[in-house]
Each structure stands twice: as structure tokens, then as C-alpha cells.
C-alpha positions as CSV (number, residue, x, y, z in Angstrom):
1,M,-27.4,-53.6,-99.3
2,S,-23.7,-54.4,-99.5
3,Q,-22.2,-57.9,-99.4
4,K,-20.6,-57.1,-96.0
5,K,-23.9,-56.0,-94.5
6,R,-25.6,-59.2,-95.8
7,R,-22.9,-61.3,-94.1
8,E,-23.3,-59.5,-90.9
9,N,-27.0,-59.9,-90.9
10,A,-26.6,-63.6,-91.7
11,V,-24.2,-64.1,-88.8
12,L,-26.5,-62.2,-86.4
13,A,-29.6,-64.1,-87.4
14,S,-27.9,-67.6,-87.4
15,P,-28.3,-68.3,-83.7
16,M,-32.1,-67.7,-83.9
17,V,-32.4,-69.7,-87.1
18,L,-30.5,-72.6,-85.5
19,F,-32.6,-72.4,-82.4
20,L,-35.8,-72.5,-84.4
21,L,-34.6,-75.4,-86.5
22,A,-33.7,-77.4,-83.3
23,V,-37.0,-76.6,-81.6
24,L,-39.4,-76.8,-84.5
25,G,-37.5,-78.8,-87.1
26,F,-37.2,-82.1,-85.3
27,P,-40.9,-82.3,-84.3
28,T,-41.9,-81.3,-87.8
29,V,-39.8,-84.0,-89.4
30,L,-41.0,-86.6,-86.9
31,S,-44.6,-85.7,-87.6
32,L,-44.1,-86.1,-91.4
33,I,-42.4,-89.5,-90.8
34,Y,-45.3,-90.7,-88.6
35,G,-47.9,-89.2,-91.0
36,F,-46.6,-91.4,-93.8
37,S,-46.1,-94.5,-91.7
38,D,-48.1,-97.2,-90.0
39,T,-47.4,-96.2,-86.4
40,S,-48.9,-97.0,-83.0
41,F,-47.5,-96.8,-79.4
42,E,-46.2,-100.4,-79.9
43,T,-44.2,-99.4,-83.1
44,L,-43.3,-95.9,-82.1
45,T,-39.6,-96.5,-82.5
46,R,-39.9,-98.5,-85.7
47,P,-42.5,-96.9,-88.0
48,E,-43.3,-98.7,-91.2
49,F,-43.7,-96.6,-94.3
50,S,-47.3,-96.8,-95.6
51,G,-47.4,-94.1,-98.2
52,L,-50.7,-92.2,-98.3
53,A,-52.7,-94.8,-96.4
54,N,-53.1,-92.6,-93.3
55,F,-54.3,-89.7,-95.4
56,S,-56.8,-92.0,-97.2
57,D,-58.1,-93.3,-93.8
58,V,-58.5,-89.8,-92.5
59,L,-60.3,-88.5,-95.7
60,S,-62.6,-91.5,-95.7
61,D,-63.5,-91.1,-92.0
62,P,-66.9,-89.5,-91.4
63,A,-65.8,-88.3,-88.0
64,F,-63.0,-86.3,-89.7
65,W,-65.5,-84.5,-92.0
66,Q,-67.8,-83.9,-89.0
67,A,-64.9,-82.3,-87.1
68,A,-63.9,-80.2,-90.2
69,W,-67.5,-79.0,-90.6
70,F,-67.7,-78.1,-86.9
71,S,-64.4,-76.2,-87.0
72,L,-65.4,-74.3,-90.1
73,R,-68.8,-73.2,-88.8
74,F,-67.3,-72.4,-85.4
75,G,-64.4,-70.4,-86.8
76,V,-66.6,-68.3,-89.2
77,I,-69.4,-67.6,-86.6
78,T,-67.1,-66.7,-83.7
79,A,-64.9,-64.6,-85.9
80,L,-67.9,-62.6,-87.3
81,L,-69.4,-62.1,-83.8
82,Q,-66.1,-61.1,-82.2
83,C,-65.3,-58.6,-85.0
84,A,-68.8,-57.1,-84.9
85,L,-68.9,-56.7,-81.1
86,G,-65.2,-55.6,-81.0
87,L,-65.8,-52.9,-83.6
88,A,-69.0,-51.7,-81.9
89,L,-67.3,-51.5,-78.5
90,A,-64.3,-49.7,-79.9
91,V,-66.3,-47.0,-81.6
92,Y,-68.8,-46.6,-78.7
93,L,-66.2,-46.7,-75.9
94,A,-63.5,-44.7,-77.6
95,P,-64.4,-41.4,-75.8
96,L,-64.5,-43.2,-72.4
97,V,-61.1,-44.9,-73.1
98,Q,-59.6,-41.5,-74.1
99,R,-60.6,-40.0,-70.7
100,H,-59.9,-43.1,-68.6
101,G,-57.3,-45.3,-70.2
102,W,-57.4,-47.8,-67.3
103,T,-60.8,-49.1,-68.6
104,V,-59.0,-51.0,-71.3
105,A,-57.3,-53.2,-68.7
106,V,-60.7,-54.0,-67.2
107,L,-62.2,-54.9,-70.6
108,I,-59.4,-57.3,-71.6
109,I,-59.5,-59.3,-68.4
110,P,-61.4,-62.3,-70.1
111,M,-58.6,-62.5,-72.7
112,M,-56.0,-62.9,-70.0
113,V,-57.6,-66.0,-68.4
114,A,-56.3,-69.3,-69.7
115,P,-58.9,-70.8,-72.1
116,A,-58.8,-74.1,-70.2
117,M,-59.7,-72.3,-67.0
118,M,-62.4,-70.4,-68.8
119,G,-63.9,-73.7,-70.0
120,L,-63.9,-75.2,-66.5
121,M,-65.6,-72.1,-65.2
122,Y,-68.4,-72.3,-67.8
123,R,-68.7,-76.0,-67.1
124,L,-69.3,-75.3,-63.4
125,V,-71.7,-72.4,-64.0
126,L,-73.7,-74.1,-66.7
127,H,-73.8,-77.7,-65.3
128,E,-77.3,-79.0,-65.6
129,F,-77.5,-80.3,-62.0
130,A,-74.9,-78.3,-60.1
131,G,-74.6,-75.0,-62.0
132,P,-76.0,-71.8,-60.5
133,L,-77.4,-70.5,-63.8
134,P,-79.7,-73.5,-64.5
135,H,-80.6,-73.5,-60.8
136,Y,-81.8,-69.9,-60.7
137,L,-83.5,-70.1,-64.1
138,Y,-85.5,-73.1,-62.9
139,A,-86.3,-71.4,-59.6
140,W,-87.5,-68.2,-61.3
141,F,-89.2,-69.5,-64.5
142,G,-89.8,-73.2,-63.7
143,T,-87.6,-74.4,-66.5
144,A,-84.0,-74.3,-67.6
145,P,-82.4,-75.3,-70.9
146,A,-79.7,-77.9,-70.9
147,F,-76.9,-75.6,-72.0
148,L,-74.5,-78.6,-72.5
149,G,-77.1,-80.8,-74.2
150,P,-77.4,-81.7,-77.9
151,A,-79.8,-78.9,-78.6
152,H,-77.8,-76.0,-77.2
153,V,-74.2,-77.1,-76.9
154,F,-73.0,-75.5,-80.1
155,K,-74.5,-72.1,-79.2
156,T,-73.0,-72.5,-75.7
157,V,-69.4,-73.0,-77.0
158,V,-69.8,-70.2,-79.5
159,L,-70.9,-67.8,-76.8
160,A,-68.1,-68.9,-74.5
161,E,-65.5,-68.3,-77.2
162,T,-67.0,-65.0,-78.2
163,L,-67.1,-63.6,-74.7
164,Q,-63.5,-64.5,-74.1
165,W,-61.9,-63.3,-77.3
166,T,-64.0,-60.2,-78.2
167,P,-61.5,-58.1,-76.2
168,F,-58.8,-59.1,-78.7
169,A,-60.8,-57.7,-81.6
170,F,-61.7,-54.7,-79.4
171,V,-58.1,-53.8,-78.8
172,L,-57.3,-54.0,-82.5
173,F,-60.2,-51.9,-83.6
174,L,-59.6,-49.4,-80.8
175,T,-56.0,-48.9,-81.9
176,A,-57.1,-48.4,-85.5
177,Y,-59.8,-46.0,-84.4
178,Q,-57.5,-43.9,-82.3
179,A,-54.9,-43.8,-85.2
180,I,-57.4,-42.0,-87.5
181,P,-56.1,-38.4,-87.9
182,A,-58.2,-35.9,-85.9
183,D,-58.2,-33.3,-88.6
184,L,-60.4,-35.6,-90.8
185,R,-63.1,-35.7,-88.1
186,E,-62.8,-31.9,-87.6
187,A,-63.2,-31.3,-91.3
188,A,-66.3,-33.5,-91.3
189,A,-67.7,-31.5,-88.3
190,V,-67.1,-28.2,-90.1
191,D,-69.2,-29.6,-93.0
192,S,-71.9,-30.5,-90.5
193,A,-71.6,-34.3,-91.2
194,R,-73.6,-36.5,-89.0
195,P,-71.8,-39.1,-86.7
196,W,-73.1,-42.0,-88.9
197,D,-71.8,-40.3,-92.0
198,V,-68.4,-39.7,-90.4
199,F,-68.2,-43.4,-89.5
200,R,-69.4,-44.6,-92.9
201,Y,-67.3,-42.4,-95.2
202,I,-64.2,-41.7,-93.1
203,E,-63.7,-44.1,-90.1
204,W,-65.0,-47.3,-91.7
205,P,-62.8,-47.2,-94.8
206,L,-59.7,-46.5,-92.8
207,M,-60.5,-49.4,-90.4
208,R,-61.3,-52.0,-93.0
209,P,-57.8,-53.4,-93.3
210,T,-57.8,-54.0,-89.5
211,L,-61.1,-55.8,-89.9
212,F,-59.6,-58.3,-92.4
213,V,-56.7,-58.9,-90.1
214,A,-58.8,-59.4,-87.0
215,F,-61.3,-61.7,-88.9
216,F,-58.6,-64.0,-90.3
217,V,-56.6,-64.2,-87.0
218,R,-59.8,-65.0,-85.0
219,F,-61.0,-67.5,-87.7
220,I,-57.8,-69.4,-87.7
221,D,-57.7,-69.5,-83.9
222,G,-61.4,-70.6,-83.8
223,F,-60.8,-73.2,-86.6
224,R,-58.1,-75.0,-84.5
225,V,-59.8,-74.5,-81.1
226,F,-59.2,-77.2,-78.5
227,D,-58.7,-76.3,-74.8
228,N,-61.7,-74.3,-73.8
229,I,-64.2,-76.6,-75.7
230,Y,-62.5,-79.8,-74.4
231,T,-62.6,-78.7,-70.8
232,L,-66.1,-77.4,-71.1
233,V,-67.9,-80.3,-72.9
234,G,-65.2,-82.5,-74.4
235,A,-66.2,-84.1,-77.7
236,G,-69.8,-83.2,-77.0
237,P,-73.0,-85.3,-77.3
238,G,-72.5,-87.6,-80.2
239,G,-69.2,-85.9,-81.1
240,S,-71.1,-82.7,-81.9
241,T,-68.3,-80.4,-80.6
242,T,-65.4,-82.4,-81.9
243,S,-63.1,-79.8,-83.6
244,M,-60.1,-80.7,-85.8
245,S,-57.8,-80.4,-82.8
246,I,-60.0,-82.6,-80.6
247,Y,-60.2,-85.2,-83.4
248,I,-56.4,-85.3,-83.6
249,Y,-56.1,-85.5,-79.8
250,E,-58.5,-88.4,-79.5
251,S,-57.0,-90.3,-82.4
252,F,-53.6,-90.0,-80.9
253,L,-54.2,-90.6,-77.2
254,R,-57.5,-92.3,-77.0
255,R,-57.2,-94.7,-79.9
256,G,-53.5,-94.9,-80.3
257,E,-53.7,-94.2,-84.1
258,I,-50.6,-92.1,-84.2
259,G,-50.1,-92.2,-88.0
260,K,-53.7,-91.2,-88.6
261,A,-53.5,-88.4,-86.1
262,M,-50.3,-87.0,-87.7
263,A,-51.9,-87.2,-91.1
264,A,-54.9,-85.2,-89.8
265,A,-52.5,-82.7,-88.2
266,I,-50.6,-82.2,-91.5
267,L,-53.9,-81.6,-93.2
268,L,-54.9,-79.1,-90.5
269,F,-51.6,-77.3,-90.8
270,L,-51.9,-77.1,-94.6
271,T,-55.4,-75.8,-94.4
272,A,-54.5,-73.1,-91.8
273,F,-51.4,-72.1,-93.9
274,L,-53.6,-71.8,-97.0
275,L,-56.2,-69.7,-95.2
276,L,-53.5,-67.5,-93.8
277,A,-51.9,-67.0,-97.2
278,I,-55.3,-66.1,-98.7
279,G,-56.1,-63.7,-95.8
280,Q,-52.7,-62.0,-96.2
281,R,-53.2,-61.6,-100.0
282,L,-56.7,-60.2,-99.5
283,T,-55.4,-57.8,-96.8
284,R,-52.6,-56.6,-99.0
285,S,-54.9,-56.1,-102.0
286,R,-57.4,-54.1,-99.9
287,A,-54.6,-52.0,-98.5
288,E,-53.3,-51.2,-102.0
């Protein structure tokens, strides 16, 4: 690329770069300042530098590790379920989608609903005293589980997240499935290959890079989950559904520990960035 072309690209990209610096740069710098300072709502305009004290407080807080463990389990389980269901639906419904393309719009409706609204809907449906599902279960079977109680709340939030975001994985896998050249399937049919063999030896290897992308995208989104869980059950019984994002929110707004909340947010960002970098490297190596 010539020097003149580089200068033109720099001039054309400079407005977007300046905009991103203005929108993202100032909050990022402010978060770093607060993360390394003793800050509360009373001292918001005059933070006092405290070094790594906030990070030490966060790392020595059992609630932080409980939230980290919840986020890790939640992210891995929901990502695995969404990818498995999305792949199965994409392969099974591909002929139907090919004939009736409008069915995709129906299948992705849950993904289009705001997560907070989805959480409120599940809260209404599953409420132990007012929810229609516990009511009918009790009327028909004489008993109904406490979906939002300590014994079942984790499975409930996992199911709610899976039902909403499986369409995302479905769309990714459907696109990858439809992009497979038709002549490969035709050649396999000429060789009298069974459908399972076609999937195992032709379709699955070609869709594997999409699987890694879908898994890491959904894992990172599940790891930092907030709105649907918070509107559904909040921090949960005994803090059992406190994710990293909920931990940061409650530290900031409920307890006024701004420095500690910013330190936890920095750790969350670094963790997500590291996982994304690892996922990108693995995806690239698999593609090569």
C-alpha cells in the first residue's frame, strides 16, 4: 500500500477513532482511576489513590469467588446447551427452512425479546404463589417444585437463558450448514453414504469452526450475564445466582463501594478479554 493511500485511510478513519476515544476512552480512564482509589459516593470527585487495595479486597471476598464460580458454571453449561440444541435444530430443520424461509423469523423470536423482559415474564410464570405453571402442576399432580427456590433456581436460570439464546446458535449453524457445497452431498449420495456418515465425515468437519465461534461468543455472554437473571430472581437465595455483573452492580449501587466495584469490573474485563483471545487463537488454529 502506497504512502498516499495510507494517509487517505488515516484521514477517513480519524473521525471514527476520535468518536470511540471520546465515548469509550473517558469512562475507561475513569474506571481505572476509581479502581485504584478509595472511592465512595461521598468522595466521588476527590478519589484517594490506594494502590492495589481494592483488588486485594475483591480477591479476598468470598462473595466474589462465589460469583465467579457461578458465572463460570453458568457460561459453560448454557453455551454447551445452546450449541448442542442450535446444531441439532439447524441440521434437522434445514430442509424445512429451504422450502419456507419465513420459519427462521418465527424461530428467532425469543432472541428479539429484551432479556430483562424475558426475565420478568419467567418471574411471572414461575412465581410460587401467583405463577400459572406452579398452579397447574399443583392442580394436576398435587405438588409443584419451587422453581425460584434454592434447590431449583440454578436450573431455572440456565433453562431461561438457553431458551432465549439457542436461536442465536441456530442461525449461525444454519448459515454454516447451508454454505456447504451441494456437490459434496451429491457425491456422498452417489457412493450410497448414509445420512449419519454424511454428517459425520462431511458436514460436521466443515461446521466445526462455527461451533468454536458460537461456543465462545455464548460463553462470554453467559459469563457476564446480568439483566435476565436480575429481573428473574435477583441475587438469588443466599446469593446463589449472583453473577460477576450482579456482584459489581450490588457493590456499586447497594453498598456504595465504588472502588471495589471498579476493581471487580477491571478483573471481569481482563478475564473476558483473555478468554476471547484464547477462543480466537483456537478458532484460527482449527481453521488452519
